[in-house]
C-alpha positions as CSV (number, residue, x, y, z in Angstrom):
1,M,17.7,-11.9,8.4
2,Q,15.6,-15.1,7.9
3,R,16.6,-16.3,11.4
4,A,15.6,-13.0,13.0
5,I,12.2,-13.2,11.2
6,D,11.6,-16.9,12.1
7,G,12.6,-16.2,15.7
8,R,10.6,-13.0,15.8
9,D,13.7,-11.2,17.1
10,E,12.6,-7.6,16.5
11,V,15.9,-6.1,17.8
12,A,18.1,-8.2,15.4
13,F,15.6,-7.6,12.6
14,R,15.7,-3.8,13.0
15,A,19.5,-3.9,13.1
16,L,19.7,-5.8,9.9
17,L,17.2,-3.4,8.2
18,E,19.2,-0.3,9.3
19,P,21.8,-0.1,6.4
20,L,19.3,-1.0,3.7
21,D,17.0,1.4,1.8
22,G,13.4,0.8,0.7
23,R,14.4,-0.1,-2.9
24,Q,16.9,-2.7,-1.7
25,L,14.4,-4.2,0.7
26,S,11.6,-4.1,-2.0
27,E,13.6,-6.2,-4.3
28,M,14.8,-8.8,-1.8
29,Q,13.4,-12.3,-2.1
30,V,13.5,-15.0,0.5
31,Y,12.3,-17.8,-1.7
32,A,11.3,-17.8,-5.4
33,N,7.7,-17.1,-4.3
34,A,8.2,-14.7,-1.5
35,S,9.5,-11.1,-1.3
36,L,11.0,-10.1,2.0
37,L,7.8,-8.4,3.0
38,M,5.7,-11.5,2.1
39,Y,8.0,-13.6,4.3
40,V,7.7,-11.1,7.2
41,C,3.9,-11.0,6.9
42,E,3.7,-14.8,7.1
43,R,6.3,-15.5,9.8
44,G,7.2,-12.2,11.5
45,S,5.4,-10.0,14.0
46,P,3.3,-6.8,13.4
47,A,6.2,-4.7,14.7
48,M,8.5,-6.3,12.1
49,V,6.0,-5.6,9.3
50,S,5.8,-2.0,10.5
51,A,9.5,-1.6,10.7
52,L,9.9,-2.9,7.1
53,L,7.1,-0.7,5.7
54,E,8.6,2.3,7.4
55,K,11.7,1.8,5.1
56,G,9.6,2.9,2.1
57,L,9.0,-0.4,0.3
58,E,7.1,-0.8,-3.0
59,P,5.0,-3.8,-3.9
60,L,6.9,-6.4,-5.8
61,E,5.3,-8.7,-8.4
62,L,7.0,-12.0,-8.6
63,P,6.7,-13.7,-12.0
64,F,5.6,-17.3,-11.9
65,S,4.2,-17.0,-8.3
66,D,0.7,-17.1,-7.0
67,N,1.7,-15.2,-3.9
68,N,1.1,-11.6,-3.1
69,E,1.4,-9.4,0.0
70,L,-2.3,-10.0,1.1
71,K,-2.1,-13.7,0.7
72,A,1.1,-13.7,2.8
73,C,-0.7,-11.9,5.6
74,L,-3.4,-14.5,5.7
75,K,-0.8,-17.2,6.2
76,S,0.3,-15.8,9.5
77,K,-0.6,-18.4,12.0
78,D,-1.5,-16.2,15.0
79,Q,-1.3,-12.5,13.9
80,A,-3.1,-12.2,10.6
81,A,-5.7,-9.8,12.1
82,E,-2.9,-7.4,13.2
83,I,-0.7,-7.7,10.1
84,L,-3.4,-7.5,7.4
85,P,-4.5,-3.9,8.2
86,L,-0.9,-2.7,8.1
87,V,-0.4,-4.0,4.6
88,L,-3.9,-2.8,3.4
89,D,-2.9,0.7,4.5
90,W,0.4,0.5,2.7
91,L,-0.8,-0.9,-0.6
92,P,-1.5,1.7,-3.3
93,A,-5.3,2.0,-3.9
94,E,-4.9,1.1,-7.6
95,L,-3.6,-2.3,-6.6
96,L,-6.1,-3.2,-3.9
97,D,-8.9,-4.6,-6.0
98,E,-6.7,-6.8,-8.1
99,M,-4.8,-8.1,-5.0
100,I,-8.0,-8.8,-3.2
101,D,-10.0,-10.4,-6.0
102,S,-7.4,-11.9,-8.4
103,P,-6.1,-15.5,-7.8
104,W,-2.7,-14.0,-8.9
105,D,-2.4,-17.1,-11.2
106,P,1.1,-17.4,-12.7
107,D,-0.2,-19.9,-15.2
108,P,-3.3,-18.7,-17.1
109,E,-3.2,-21.8,-19.2
110,E,-4.6,-23.8,-16.2
111,P,-7.2,-21.4,-14.5
112,G,-8.7,-22.4,-11.2
113,L,-5.7,-23.8,-9.5
114,Y,-5.2,-20.7,-7.2
115,K,-7.5,-18.8,-4.9
116,S,-7.7,-15.0,-4.4
117,A,-6.9,-13.4,-1.1
118,L,-10.6,-12.9,-0.5
119,E,-11.3,-16.6,-1.1
120,L,-8.5,-17.5,1.3
121,A,-9.8,-15.0,3.9
122,E,-13.3,-16.5,3.6
123,Q,-11.9,-19.9,4.5
124,H,-9.8,-18.5,7.4
125,P,-11.1,-19.3,10.9
126,D,-11.0,-15.5,11.7
127,P,-14.0,-13.9,9.9
128,R,-12.6,-10.4,10.5
129,L,-10.1,-11.0,7.7
130,A,-12.6,-11.4,4.9
131,E,-14.5,-8.4,6.3
132,M,-11.3,-6.3,6.2
133,L,-10.7,-7.2,2.6
134,K,-14.3,-6.6,1.5
135,A,-14.3,-3.2,3.2
136,R,-11.2,-2.1,1.2
137,R,-12.5,-2.9,-2.2
138,S,-13.3,0.1,-4.4
139,G,-16.9,-0.8,-4.8
140,S,-17.5,-1.0,-1.0
């Protein structure tokens, strides 16, 4: 599956998803700090993200990781502006503010080492990403 994602081979990716349900896919990790969805957000295509979300995924909190689905979207080299709205629409409203504003710091003993998704978006060359996140906060 990792090869299909890295190569953005949407046909192979969909074929690999077919026998798996949302629960299985939600719990799948590619690395210690990335769920399958996070990995696809960072390295896949918008069509791959959509195909994965259509399987009925649930957000997965990874202990000891500063990563979350929104941060992973911002790591996409060329398609962050297309992938981020897909994930924003998928995330439950009750998680949005925390995922946007929290640094998702796995080590509260050393605060300040990690940045929030909004801070990362504000540093991204595409200003639309920060605007998308700000627009989805509950206070907006």
